[in-house]
C-alpha positions in Angstrom: -21.5 115.5 86.5 -20.5 119.0 84.4 -18.8 121.5 87.2 -16.6 118.4 88.5 -15.6 118.2 84.3 -15.5 122.3 83.8 -13.0 121.9 87.1 -11.0 118.9 86.2 -11.1 120.6 82.5 -9.1 124.0 84.2 -6.8 121.8 86.4 -5.5 120.3 83.1 -5.8 123.1 80.6 -4.1 125.0 83.5 -0.8 123.4 84.2 -0.6 122.4 80.1 -0.6 126.2 79.8 2.4 126.8 82.6 4.2 123.6 81.0 4.3 124.3 77.9 4.7 128.5 78.8 8.1 127.0 80.9 9.9 125.2 78.2 9.3 127.7 75.5 10.8 130.2 77.6 14.2 128.4 79.2 14.3 126.9 75.7 14.8 129.9 74.0 16.4 131.3 76.7 19.4 128.7 76.3 19.1 128.7 72.5 19.7 132.5 71.8 22.4 132.6 74.7 24.1 129.2 73.4 23.5 131.2 69.7 25.5 134.4 71.4 28.2 132.3 73.2 28.9 130.2 70.1 29.4 133.0 67.8 32.2 134.6 70.8 32.6 133.0 74.3 31.2 133.3 77.4 34.2 136.0 78.7 35.7 138.8 76.4 38.9 140.3 77.3 39.7 143.2 75.0 42.3 146.2 75.0 40.9 148.7 78.2 41.2 151.5 75.7 39.5 150.2 73.3 36.4 152.7 70.9 32.9 150.6 70.1 34.6 149.5 67.1 35.2 146.5 65.5 38.5 148.5 64.3 40.1 147.9 67.9 43.3 148.9 69.5 45.6 145.6 69.8 46.5 143.3 72.9 49.2 141.0 73.0 47.8 137.7 72.9 50.6 135.1 73.4 51.2 131.5 73.8 52.2 132.6 77.9 49.3 134.2 78.2 46.7 131.7 77.2 48.1 128.8 79.7 47.8 131.8 82.5 44.3 131.7 81.1 43.6 127.8 80.8 44.8 127.4 84.6 41.8 129.8 86.0 39.5 127.4 87.3 36.1 126.7 85.3 37.8 128.1 81.9 37.8 125.1 79.5 39.3 127.2 76.5 40.9 130.1 75.4 40.9 131.7 71.8 42.5 134.6 70.0 40.9 136.6 67.2 41.6 139.9 65.2 39.1 141.8 63.0 39.4 144.5 60.5 36.1 146.4 59.1 36.1 147.0 55.3 34.2 146.2 52.0 33.2 143.6 49.8 32.5 144.5 45.8 31.7 142.3 43.2 30.8 143.9 39.0 27.0 144.8 40.5 26.7 145.1 44.4 29.2 145.7 47.3 28.4 145.1 50.9 30.2 146.2 53.8 31.3 143.8 56.5 33.8 143.1 59.4 36.7 140.3 58.5 37.0 138.6 61.5 40.6 136.3 62.0 40.6 133.0 64.1 43.2 130.4 65.1 44.1 127.1 65.0 42.9 126.8 68.9 39.8 127.9 68.1 36.5 126.0 68.6 34.7 125.5 65.2 31.9 123.1 67.2 29.4 126.0 66.1 29.9 127.1 62.5 30.3 123.3 61.8 26.8 123.4 63.5 25.0 126.2 61.1 27.4 125.2 58.6 25.0 125.2 55.3 27.6 124.8 52.1 31.5 123.7 51.5 33.6 123.4 54.0 35.7 124.8 57.4 39.3 125.7 56.1 42.3 124.5 58.0 42.8 128.1 59.9 46.2 128.7 61.3 47.9 132.4 62.9 51.2 131.9 60.4 49.8 131.2 56.8 47.5 133.5 55.1 45.6 130.9 53.7 42.9 133.3 51.6 40.3 131.3 52.6 36.8 132.5 53.7 33.5 131.3 55.3 31.0 133.9 54.3 26.8 133.5 55.6 24.1 133.1 53.9 22.9 136.2 53.7 25.9 138.0 52.4 26.0 134.9 50.0 22.6 135.3 48.6 22.9 139.0 48.5 25.8 139.1 46.2 25.4 135.5 44.6 28.2 133.9 45.7 29.0 129.8 45.8 31.7 128.6 47.5 35.0 128.3 45.7 33.8 131.4 44.1 36.8 134.1 44.2 35.5 137.4 46.4 37.5 140.7 46.6 37.6 142.8 50.2 38.9 146.1 50.2 39.4 148.1 53.0 40.8 152.1 52.8 42.8 153.8 56.2 45.7 155.8 54.5 45.5 154.2 51.4 43.0 151.6 50.3 44.0 148.0 50.4 42.6 144.8 48.3 42.6 141.8 49.5 40.9 138.7 47.6 39.8 135.4 49.4 38.2 132.2 48.1 34.9 131.5 49.3 35.3 127.4 50.8 32.1 127.4 52.9 28.5 129.1 53.6 27.4 129.9 57.2 23.3 130.5 58.5 23.1 131.6 62.7 20.6 133.5 62.0 21.6 135.8 64.2 21.5 139.2 62.1 23.9 141.3 63.9 26.9 138.2 62.9 25.3 137.5 59.5 24.9 140.7 58.2 28.7 141.0 58.6 31.8 138.5 59.1 33.6 136.4 57.3 35.6 134.0 58.5 39.6 133.8 57.0 42.9 132.9 59.6 44.4 135.1 62.1 47.4 135.7 60.3 45.8 137.3 57.4 44.2 139.7 60.1 47.2 140.8 61.6 48.8 141.4 58.6 45.9 144.0 57.3 46.5 145.9 60.7 49.4 145.9 60.2 50.8 144.6 63.9 52.8 142.6 65.8 52.5 138.9 65.4 51.8 138.3 68.7 49.0 140.9 68.7 45.1 140.6 68.3 42.1 142.3 69.1 40.9 139.8 71.9 40.8 136.6 73.6 37.8 134.3 73.8 37.4 132.2 76.9 34.5 130.0 77.1 34.1 128.6 80.7 32.6 124.9 82.4 29.3 126.1 83.6 27.6 129.8 82.0 26.4 130.1 86.2 30.2 130.6 86.7 30.5 133.4 85.0 30.6 136.4 87.3 33.1 134.9 89.6 35.8 134.2 86.8 35.4 137.1 84.9 36.0 138.6 88.4 38.4 136.5 88.5 39.9 137.6 85.6 40.2 141.5 86.5 41.6 140.5 89.3 44.3 138.5 87.6 44.7 141.6 85.1 44.6 144.4 88.3 48.6 145.2 87.4 48.7 143.6 84.3 49.9 145.7 81.3 51.2 143.8 78.1 54.2 145.2 77.2 53.2 147.8 74.7 51.6 149.2 77.7 48.1 148.2 77.2 45.6 147.3 79.6 43.3 143.7 79.5 39.5 144.4 80.0 37.5 140.9 80.9 34.1 141.3 80.3 31.2 139.2 80.2 29.1 138.1 77.4 26.0 140.3 79.6 27.8 142.9 79.2 28.9 142.5 75.7 24.9 142.2 75.1 23.1 144.0 77.8 20.1 144.7 75.4 20.0 141.0 74.2 19.9 139.6 78.2 17.9 141.8 79.1 14.6 141.3 77.1 15.7 137.5 77.9 15.6 138.4 81.3 12.2 140.5 80.6 10.6 136.9 79.7 10.6 135.7 82.7 8.6 138.3 84.2 6.4 137.2 81.9 6.5 133.5 82.5 5.7 135.0 86.1 2.1 135.9 84.6 1.1 133.3 83.1 1.9 130.7 86.1 -0.1 133.3 88.4 -3.2 133.3 86.4 -3.0 129.8 85.2 -2.9 129.1 88.7 -5.7 131.1 89.8 -8.0 130.2 86.7 -7.2 126.5 87.8 -7.8 127.4 91.7 -11.6 129.3 91.2 -12.6 126.2 88.8 -11.9 123.8 91.8 -13.4 126.5 94.2 -16.9 127.1 92.0 -16.4 123.0 91.8 -16.0 122.1 94.8 -19.1 124.5 96.7 -21.1 123.2 93.5 -20.8 119.8 95.4 -21.3 121.1 98.4 -24.5 122.6 97.5 -26.0 119.3 95.7 -24.9 116.8 98.9 -26.6 119.3 101.5 -28.7 116.5 102.2 -26.5 113.7 102.3 -24.1 116.5 104.8 -26.9 116.4 107.2 -27.8 113.1 107.5 -24.0 112.8 108.1 -24.2 114.7 110.7 -27.2 113.2 112.4 -25.2 110.1 112.4 -22.5 111.5 114.6 -20.4 113.0 112.3 -18.1 115.7 113.0 -17.8 119.0 110.7 -14.0 118.4 110.4 -14.6 114.4 109.4 -17.0 115.6 106.6 -14.5 117.9 105.2 -11.8 115.5 104.7 -13.9 113.6 102.8 -14.8 116.5 100.4 -11.0 117.7 100.5 -10.0 114.1 99.4 -12.6 114.2 96.4 -11.2 117.1 95.4 -7.5 116.4 95.5 -8.9 113.2 93.3 -9.7 115.7 91.2 -7.4 117.3 90.7 -5.5 115.0 90.6 -7.0 113.6 87.4 -6.7 117.3 86.3 -3.2 117.6 86.9 -3.3 114.1 84.7 -4.8 115.4 81.7 -2.7 118.4 81.8 0.7 117.1 81.9 -0.6 114.4 79.1 -1.8 117.4 76.6 1.5 119.9 78.1 4.2 117.0 77.2 2.6 115.6 74.1 2.6 119.6 72.5 5.9 119.8 73.9 7.8 116.3 72.2 5.2 117.2 69.3 7.5 120.5 68.7 10.9 119.2 70.0 11.0 116.4 67.4 9.1 118.3 64.7 9.6 121.7 65.0 5.8 122.0 64.4 5.2 125.8 64.9 8.3 128.0 62.8 9.5 131.9 63.6 11.0 134.3 62.3 14.9 134.3 62.8 15.3 137.8 62.3 13.3 138.9 64.6 14.1 135.9 68.0 16.9 135.0 66.5 15.8 130.9 65.5 13.5 129.8 63.0 11.0 127.8 65.3 10.0 127.7 69.1 12.6 125.8 71.1 11.5 123.5 73.9 13.9 122.7 76.7 11.6 120.5 79.3 13.5 120.8 82.8 12.5 117.9 85.3 13.0 119.8 88.3 11.1 122.6 87.0 8.2 120.1 85.6 8.1 118.3 88.4 7.8 121.7 91.2 5.9 122.9 88.7 3.2 119.3 89.6 3.6 119.8 93.0 2.9 123.8 93.3 0.4 123.2 91.1 -1.3 120.6 93.5 -0.7 122.3 97.1 -1.8 125.8 96.0 -4.8 124.4 94.5 -5.7 122.2 97.6 -5.0 125.1 100.1 -7.2 127.9 97.7 -9.8 124.7 98.6 -9.5 124.9 102.4 -11.5 128.2 102.9 -14.6 127.0 101.0 -14.8 123.3 102.9 -15.8 125.5 105.8 -18.9 126.6 103.9 -20.0 122.7 105.8 -19.9 123.7 109.0 -22.6 126.0 108.3 -25.1 122.9 107.3 -27.8 122.5 109.7 -28.5 118.5 110.3 -32.5 119.0 110.7 -33.1 121.4 107.1 -30.9 120.1 105.8 -31.9 116.4 105.5 -35.5 118.5 104.4 -33.4 119.8 101.4 -34.1 119.3 97.7 
């Protein structure tokens, strides 16, 4: 029957779209969030009086403070960093940049994942290695390759120059980072800033569960509430959400889009089933009249039609799951659909299948579709046996 096939198709398409939408949004949010955290941390501790620039007022980041932070519940890693804005100049081009120095405790897993050429040097807080990692964006613009010499300049009271050797090239597809940052050892940046050996721009703190980031941040604020370093500077912890509010507000907006899609798809699926049920009832009017004449009541007849509808819904949901999961698996393994990384921070549509959300989608689709059919099924009570038996 065409009406039955259309109803099943509506359920299948609606569920498939919902599965794909949720998988894409969850995957996209986690990919972007993990990339932002990988480039920095879950929580950033800097000077309370820092200006909104990369030339930060330093704070003390010594071993004793790092041990205290490491012992806070939920904290898995504490790492120091320092930054210095400057300029790269070649014989025919120049590029503004920020030199970021990291210590031996720095977690390099993210950079290793996004390394496209060369290798990552051993970073130190006691020796200047003159080794540097550059982004592919900067390398392409300045025509740099691994092993090339790189001249950087820093303007303060006078111009200071520093020569580095390019040992590796990375690409994160996060333009705010790739367009600016060079990575070197902590000692080099400390000397360029004329800071003491225990002073840093800040400390990056990673935690074991991103959902606890606000709780851990409050613990840190309580710890630093009355704590100042030996130079009188106040510490100021911020979550990654507070550091990048625009990006996380954009990611939260995606949740609203998903809710709109879910509402529309469930509505479409439900109304196609209602249309299908009404057509089935009308086409079976004669049979309903015969059943009533034989003593069947309205409730028992409604149960028959609702049971048949549930069977159709389940078949539609089966095909919807096949279509939706097949698309997700194809995109996950083969990355067929690409994105512009300059706009979306990733170069393909990410997919993340969450079993709990997948089960919830199926359960809600089944329940809502059945509940939407309960009202129309009361049409059976309006059918009179004597008239319906003669109905053609």
